[in-house]
C-alpha positions as CSV (number, residue, x, y, z in Angstrom):
1,M,58.7,105.5,168.0
2,S,59.9,106.4,164.5
3,K,57.7,105.7,161.5
4,T,59.0,103.5,158.7
5,N,59.8,105.4,155.5
6,T,57.2,104.4,152.9
7,T,58.0,107.0,150.3
8,P,59.1,105.4,147.0
9,R,62.8,106.0,146.2
10,I,65.5,104.6,143.9
11,K,68.8,103.4,145.3
12,D,71.7,103.6,142.7
13,Y,74.3,100.8,143.0
14,R,76.0,102.0,139.8
15,N,75.5,98.8,137.9
16,I,71.9,98.3,138.9
17,C,69.2,100.4,140.6
18,V,66.6,99.2,143.1
19,L,63.1,100.7,143.4
20,E,62.1,100.7,147.1
21,N,58.8,101.2,148.9
22,A,56.8,101.0,145.7
23,D,53.2,99.8,145.3
24,S,52.0,97.5,142.5
25,K,50.9,100.4,140.4
26,L,54.4,102.0,140.4
27,H,56.1,98.6,139.7
28,Q,53.8,98.2,136.7
29,A,54.7,101.7,135.5
30,F,58.4,101.0,135.7
31,Y,57.8,97.7,133.9
32,T,56.0,99.5,131.1
33,V,58.5,102.4,130.8
34,L,61.5,100.0,130.6
35,S,60.0,97.8,127.9
36,V,61.0,98.0,124.3
37,K,59.5,96.2,121.3
38,G,61.7,93.9,119.2
39,D,62.2,94.4,115.5
40,K,61.4,91.9,112.7
41,L,59.1,90.0,115.0
42,W,57.7,87.9,112.2
43,F,61.0,86.0,112.1
44,N,60.5,85.1,115.8
45,R,58.8,81.7,116.2
46,A,57.6,82.4,119.8
47,Y,56.0,85.7,118.6
48,K,54.3,84.1,115.6
49,L,52.8,81.3,117.9
50,G,51.5,83.9,120.3
51,K,53.7,82.8,123.1
52,W,55.5,86.1,123.4
53,D,54.2,89.7,123.0
54,G,57.4,90.9,121.4
55,Y,58.5,93.2,124.2
56,Y,61.9,93.0,126.0
57,R,61.7,94.0,129.7
58,F,64.5,95.8,131.5
59,Y,62.7,96.0,134.9
60,N,62.7,93.0,137.1
61,K,59.5,92.9,139.1
62,Q,60.6,90.2,141.4
63,K,63.8,92.0,142.4
64,S,62.6,95.6,141.7
65,T,65.8,96.2,139.8
66,F,66.8,97.7,136.4
67,P,70.2,98.6,134.8
68,A,71.5,101.8,136.3
69,G,72.4,103.2,132.9
70,L,68.6,103.6,132.3
71,L,68.2,105.8,135.3
72,H,68.0,108.9,133.0
73,L,64.9,107.4,131.4
74,I,63.2,106.8,134.8
75,K,64.1,110.3,136.1
76,R,62.6,111.8,132.9
77,R,59.3,109.9,133.4
78,F,59.2,110.1,137.3
79,P,61.1,113.3,138.2
80,N,59.7,113.4,141.8
81,I,61.0,110.0,142.9
82,P,64.2,110.7,144.9
83,V,67.5,108.9,143.9
84,I,70.0,108.0,146.6
85,S,73.4,106.4,146.3
86,G,73.7,102.8,147.4
87,V,77.5,102.8,147.5
88,Q,80.2,104.9,149.1
89,S,81.6,107.7,147.0
90,P,85.1,106.7,145.7
91,C,88.2,108.7,146.2
92,P,88.1,112.2,144.6
93,I,89.3,112.6,141.0
94,D,92.0,115.0,139.9
95,I,90.6,116.6,136.8
96,D,93.8,118.6,136.2
97,K,95.7,115.4,135.5
98,I,93.8,114.7,132.3
99,K,96.2,117.0,130.4
100,D,99.4,115.5,132.0
101,L,100.3,112.9,129.4
102,Q,103.9,111.9,128.7
103,T,104.1,112.5,124.9
104,L,100.8,114.0,123.8
105,S,99.1,117.3,124.4
106,P,95.3,116.7,124.4
107,R,93.2,119.0,122.1
108,N,90.8,121.4,123.6
109,D,87.8,119.4,122.5
110,Q,89.2,116.3,124.2
111,L,89.8,118.2,127.5
112,I,86.3,119.6,127.5
113,A,84.7,116.2,126.7
114,I,86.7,114.2,129.3
115,K,86.2,116.9,132.0
116,N,82.4,116.6,131.4
117,A,82.6,112.8,131.5
118,L,84.4,112.8,134.8
119,V,81.9,115.2,136.3
120,K,78.9,113.1,135.1
121,K,80.7,109.9,136.2
122,R,78.7,107.7,133.8
123,G,78.0,107.9,130.1
124,I,79.0,107.3,126.5
125,I,81.6,109.4,124.7
126,Q,80.9,109.4,120.9
127,W,84.0,110.4,119.0
128,P,84.6,109.7,115.3
129,T,87.4,107.3,114.3
130,G,90.6,109.3,114.4
131,A,89.5,111.6,117.2
132,G,91.7,109.8,119.7
133,K,89.5,107.5,121.7
134,T,92.5,105.6,123.2
135,V,94.0,109.0,124.3
136,G,90.7,109.9,125.9
137,I,90.8,106.6,127.8
138,A,94.3,107.4,129.0
139,M,93.2,110.8,130.2
140,I,90.5,109.3,132.3
141,C,92.9,106.7,133.7
142,N,95.3,109.5,134.7
143,A,92.5,111.4,136.6
144,I,91.1,108.5,138.6
145,A,93.5,107.2,141.2
146,D,91.7,103.9,141.6
147,N,91.6,100.5,140.0
148,I,90.4,100.7,136.4
149,L,89.3,98.0,134.0
150,V,89.5,98.8,130.3
151,L,87.6,96.3,128.1
152,V,88.5,95.5,124.5
153,H,87.4,92.7,122.2
154,T,90.5,91.7,120.2
155,K,94.1,90.8,120.9
156,N,95.3,93.6,118.7
157,L,93.3,96.1,120.7
158,L,94.7,94.6,123.9
159,I,98.2,95.3,122.7
160,Q,97.5,98.7,121.1
161,T,95.4,100.1,124.0
162,S,97.8,99.0,126.8
163,D,100.8,100.3,124.9
164,V,99.2,103.8,124.5
165,I,98.2,104.0,128.1
166,E,101.5,102.7,129.4
167,R,103.4,105.3,127.2
168,E,101.2,108.2,128.2
169,L,101.0,107.5,131.9
170,G,104.4,106.0,132.5
171,E,103.2,103.1,134.5
172,E,103.0,99.4,134.0
173,I,99.6,98.2,132.7
174,G,98.0,94.9,133.6
175,K,96.7,92.6,130.9
176,I,94.1,89.9,130.9
177,G,93.8,87.8,127.7
178,A,96.0,86.4,124.9
179,G,97.7,84.0,127.4
180,L,98.4,86.9,129.9
181,F,97.0,87.5,133.3
182,S,98.3,90.3,135.5
183,I,96.1,92.9,137.4
184,K,97.5,96.3,138.0
185,R,96.0,99.7,139.0
186,I,95.0,99.9,135.3
187,T,94.2,96.6,133.6
188,V,93.3,96.1,129.9
189,G,91.4,93.0,129.3
190,I,89.8,91.0,126.4
191,I,86.2,90.4,127.1
192,A,86.5,86.6,126.3
193,S,88.9,86.3,129.3
194,V,87.5,89.0,131.6
195,K,84.1,87.3,131.6
196,T,85.5,84.4,133.7
197,L,86.2,86.8,136.6
198,S,83.9,86.4,139.5
199,S,81.6,89.3,140.6
200,E,83.8,89.7,143.6
201,E,86.9,90.1,141.5
202,L,85.1,92.5,139.2
203,S,84.1,94.6,142.3
204,D,87.8,95.4,142.9
205,F,87.6,97.8,139.9
206,N,86.1,101.2,140.6
207,C,86.1,102.3,137.0
208,I,85.1,100.4,133.9
209,I,85.7,101.6,130.4
210,L,84.6,99.9,127.2
211,D,86.3,100.7,123.9
212,E,84.0,100.3,121.0
213,S,81.0,100.5,123.3
214,H,78.5,99.4,120.7
215,H,79.6,95.9,121.5
216,A,77.9,96.2,124.9
217,S,74.7,94.9,123.5
218,A,76.2,91.4,123.0
219,N,75.4,88.9,125.8
220,T,79.0,88.4,127.0
221,F,79.7,92.1,127.2
222,Y,76.4,93.0,128.7
223,S,76.4,90.4,131.5
224,T,80.0,91.1,132.4
225,I,79.6,94.9,132.6
226,I,76.3,94.6,134.5
227,R,78.0,92.3,137.0
228,C,80.8,94.9,137.6
229,S,79.7,97.5,140.2
230,A,82.3,100.1,139.3
231,Y,81.4,103.6,140.3
232,Y,82.7,105.3,137.1
233,R,81.4,103.8,133.9
234,F,82.3,105.0,130.4
235,G,81.9,103.8,126.9
236,F,83.8,105.1,123.8
237,S,82.6,104.6,120.3
238,A,82.4,106.3,116.9
239,D,78.9,105.0,116.5
240,P,77.5,103.7,119.8
241,L,73.8,103.4,118.8
242,D,73.3,103.9,115.0
243,E,75.5,100.8,114.3
244,H,72.5,98.7,115.2
245,S,69.8,100.5,113.1
246,V,70.5,98.1,110.3
247,K,70.2,95.0,112.5
248,S,67.3,93.1,114.0
249,N,66.2,94.0,117.6
250,S,67.9,97.4,117.3
251,Q,66.0,99.2,120.0
252,Y,66.6,96.3,122.3
253,K,70.3,96.4,121.6
254,Q,70.5,100.2,122.0
255,T,68.7,99.9,125.4
256,R,71.2,97.3,126.5
257,I,74.1,99.7,125.6
258,L,72.5,102.6,127.5
259,G,71.8,100.2,130.4
260,C,75.5,99.6,130.8
261,F,76.8,103.2,130.7
262,G,73.9,105.7,130.5
263,P,73.2,108.2,127.7
264,I,75.6,109.8,125.3
265,I,77.3,112.6,127.3
266,S,79.8,113.9,124.7
267,L,79.2,113.9,120.9
268,T,81.8,115.2,118.4
269,S,80.6,115.2,114.8
270,V,82.6,114.1,111.8
271,K,81.8,117.4,110.1
272,Q,83.3,119.3,113.0
273,M,86.4,117.2,113.1
274,K,86.9,117.6,109.3
275,K,86.4,121.4,109.6
276,E,89.1,121.6,112.3
277,G,91.5,119.4,110.3
278,I,91.6,116.8,113.0
279,I,90.6,114.0,110.6
280,A,91.0,113.7,106.9
281,T,88.3,114.5,104.3
282,P,87.4,111.5,102.2
283,K,86.8,111.9,98.5
284,I,84.4,108.9,97.8
285,K,83.9,107.5,94.3
286,F,81.4,104.7,93.5
287,L,82.3,102.4,90.6
288,R,79.3,100.8,89.0
289,I,79.6,97.2,87.9
290,D,76.8,95.6,86.0
291,N,76.4,91.9,86.7
292,S,72.7,91.7,85.7
293,Y,73.1,89.0,83.0
294,P,71.3,86.6,82.9
295,G,69.0,89.0,84.7
296,E,66.2,87.7,86.9
297,K,68.1,84.7,88.1
298,N,70.9,86.7,89.6
299,F,68.6,89.5,90.9
300,I,66.8,87.1,93.3
301,L,69.8,85.1,94.5
302,P,69.9,84.9,98.3
303,Y,72.3,87.1,100.1
304,D,75.0,84.6,100.9
305,K,75.2,83.2,97.3
306,A,75.0,86.7,95.8
307,Y,77.8,87.9,98.1
308,C,80.1,85.1,97.0
309,K,79.3,85.6,93.4
310,Y,79.4,89.4,93.3
311,Y,82.3,90.1,95.7
312,C,84.5,87.1,96.4
313,H,84.7,85.8,92.8
314,N,83.9,89.0,90.8
315,V,86.5,89.1,88.1
316,I,85.3,92.5,86.8
317,M,85.5,94.1,90.3
318,H,89.0,92.6,90.9
319,D,90.2,94.0,87.6
320,K,89.0,97.4,88.7
321,I,90.9,97.0,91.9
322,I,94.0,96.2,90.0
323,R,93.6,99.4,87.9
324,I,93.0,101.5,91.1
325,V,96.2,100.0,92.7
326,S,98.2,100.7,89.5
327,R,96.9,104.2,89.3
328,H,98.0,104.9,92.9
329,K,101.2,102.8,92.8
330,N,103.2,105.3,94.9
331,E,100.6,105.6,97.6
332,S,99.7,103.5,100.6
333,I,96.5,101.4,99.8
334,L,94.2,99.6,102.3
335,I,91.7,97.2,100.8
336,I,88.9,96.0,103.2
337,V,87.2,92.7,102.6
338,K,84.6,90.8,104.6
339,H,85.5,87.1,104.1
340,I,88.8,85.4,104.5
341,H,88.5,83.5,101.3
342,H,87.8,86.7,99.5
343,G,91.0,88.3,100.9
344,K,93.1,85.3,99.9
345,N,91.6,85.2,96.4
346,L,92.2,89.0,96.0
347,Q,95.8,88.6,97.3
348,N,96.5,85.8,94.7
349,T,95.0,88.0,92.0
350,L,97.1,91.0,92.9
351,T,100.3,88.9,93.3
352,H,99.7,87.3,89.9
353,N,99.6,90.9,88.5
354,N,103.0,91.6,90.1
355,I,101.5,93.7,92.9
356,N,103.3,93.3,96.2
357,C,100.6,92.9,98.9
358,Q,99.7,91.2,102.2
359,F,96.4,89.9,103.4
360,L,95.9,89.9,107.2
361,S,93.1,88.2,109.1
362,G,92.5,86.8,112.6
363,E,94.2,83.5,111.5
364,E,97.6,85.1,111.8
365,K,99.5,85.6,115.1
366,S,99.2,89.1,116.6
367,S,103.0,89.6,116.3
368,F,102.9,88.9,112.6
369,I,99.9,91.3,112.1
370,Q,101.7,94.0,114.1
371,E,104.9,93.5,112.0
372,K,103.0,93.9,108.7
373,I,101.1,96.9,109.9
374,K,104.4,98.5,110.9
375,E,105.8,97.8,107.4
376,F,102.7,99.4,106.0
377,K,103.2,102.5,108.3
378,D,106.8,102.7,107.3
379,K,105.8,102.5,103.6
380,K,107.8,99.3,103.0
381,L,104.5,97.6,102.2
382,K,102.3,99.6,99.8
383,V,99.2,97.4,99.6
384,L,97.5,95.8,102.6
385,I,94.3,93.7,102.4
386,G,92.4,93.6,105.7
387,S,89.7,91.3,107.0
388,P,87.1,92.4,109.5
389,I,89.9,92.7,112.2
390,F,90.4,96.1,110.5
391,N,86.9,97.2,111.0
392,E,87.7,98.6,114.4
393,G,90.6,99.7,116.6
394,V,93.6,99.3,114.2
395,D,95.6,102.5,114.1
396,M,96.3,103.2,110.4
397,P,97.5,106.8,110.1
398,N,99.0,106.8,106.6
399,V,96.3,105.3,104.4
400,D,96.2,107.4,101.2
401,V,93.7,105.2,99.3
402,L,90.9,103.0,100.8
403,I,89.2,100.4,98.7
404,M,85.9,99.2,100.2
405,A,85.6,95.7,98.8
406,A,83.6,94.3,101.7
407,G,80.1,95.4,100.7
408,D,77.2,95.1,103.2
409,I,76.2,97.9,105.5
410,A,76.8,97.3,109.2
411,A,80.5,98.4,109.6
412,T,80.5,101.1,106.9
413,K,81.5,103.9,109.2
414,Q,84.1,101.9,111.0
415,R,85.7,100.7,107.8
416,L,85.8,104.2,106.4
417,G,87.3,105.3,109.7
418,R,90.5,103.3,109.0
419,S,91.4,105.9,106.5
420,L,90.4,109.1,108.3
421,R,93.5,109.6,110.4
422,K,95.0,113.1,109.8
423,K,97.3,113.2,106.8
424,T,100.7,114.9,106.6
425,R,100.0,116.2,103.0
426,H,98.6,119.7,102.6
427,D,95.1,118.9,101.5
428,N,94.5,116.3,104.3
429,T,92.3,114.1,102.0
430,V,92.0,110.4,101.3
431,R,90.7,108.7,98.2
432,V,87.9,106.1,98.9
433,Y,86.6,103.7,96.3
434,D,83.4,101.8,96.8
435,F,81.4,99.6,94.4
436,F,77.8,99.7,93.2
437,L,77.2,96.1,92.1
438,V,74.1,96.0,89.8
439,G,72.1,92.9,89.2
440,N,71.2,91.6,92.7
441,K,68.6,93.1,95.0
442,H,70.8,92.7,98.1
443,T,74.0,94.2,96.6
444,E,72.0,97.1,95.1
445,R,70.2,97.8,98.3
446,H,73.4,97.7,100.4
447,A,75.1,100.1,98.0
448,K,72.3,102.6,98.2
449,R,72.4,102.4,102.0
450,R,76.2,103.0,102.0
451,I,75.7,106.0,99.8
452,Q,73.2,107.3,102.3
453,I,75.5,106.6,105.3
454,Y,78.3,108.6,103.6
455,K,76.0,111.5,102.8
456,N,74.5,111.5,106.4
457,E,78.1,111.9,107.7
458,G,78.6,114.9,105.4
459,H,81.1,113.2,103.1
460,E,81.4,114.1,99.4
461,I,80.7,111.5,96.7
462,I,82.5,112.5,93.5
């Protein structure tokens, strides 16, 4: 008579892992290891009332489960617990196919990174904006002969990503979202539409890829990705974890991202990409604007009121923008704003000063946005004002001058990345103008943080 196996083990189902044959002591150990403390807890009512200890738990004691992407943390802490696969191995991959694209020849660093990702089968690829994340996604899709779901978060990314993959692989791409629903071997879907798929429908995909993987911490992304049991799981982002260092509950959000995909398995630095000439080198200049009068009253204004006053309706700043545009009148200029009414206000100001420009936001149809972006790329439109839809995923290869008129901190790297595509001119540089708005504690603090972000990335501030 055979004995029942009572040795603790972990079964990996790719989206979740199950701890088997564990005693209460081991369950508690997993519970402790997979717990992270929230940030800014004194803003949390339940914590202040003593109803919550401030820890988020990623181990479910009742089901003995945890997100499979956190397996590396468990293996580091419990190296002697065996891990077995809970699913059948998928069809083999053809790594040689990653270089067989229709119009592009992948760089050596791209080939190395994607080969490594396919071998590891799960993880995050951290590439700077301009490094070719969409091309990397296409390379993975060419190597895996199985159903693949590529997740994006905007209509523009749906169009842009599916167009690139279709062009490079020479096959029709399915689309979910923006009024479209067709599933092919490779399907690109907007999360707002993909979230409605059942777990059974999601199980038809054996590979899931998230573009801009820092979004995986959001509830809709996280729940959808965890429900999908795809064997291959990859996230692409220029800033997968640091993006949340300025937000509340950052460790919680970072752990969610890791739970979906696992650790960072490929990291290419901005410094390396600049050195190799793959992306442009920004020359960043801060323009100081003193709005301190009448002093104390403005300094303590709450953030929302200070932002409206110091950015959206700042006549001095807008006058400096007019001067910058005039100084670079023969170059392509992208101005990034945060609020729609700021973009409209700035467009009216520039137009009143005989400057031909166009403000684009999520209020416009995708076809109109693509039309204007094409005019900008073709240099028929010299000045483009972009709302937060330009923070991520919009391909802007010919930006000569970037004006950072959005302020705040969170999307600094992403906004700067809009201008870092490689330039055709010999010095491969881009002019970047940012603003240090004096007179309010929030605008001053944010400016100092942006300066630090630029310096941490190795960028020169002139």
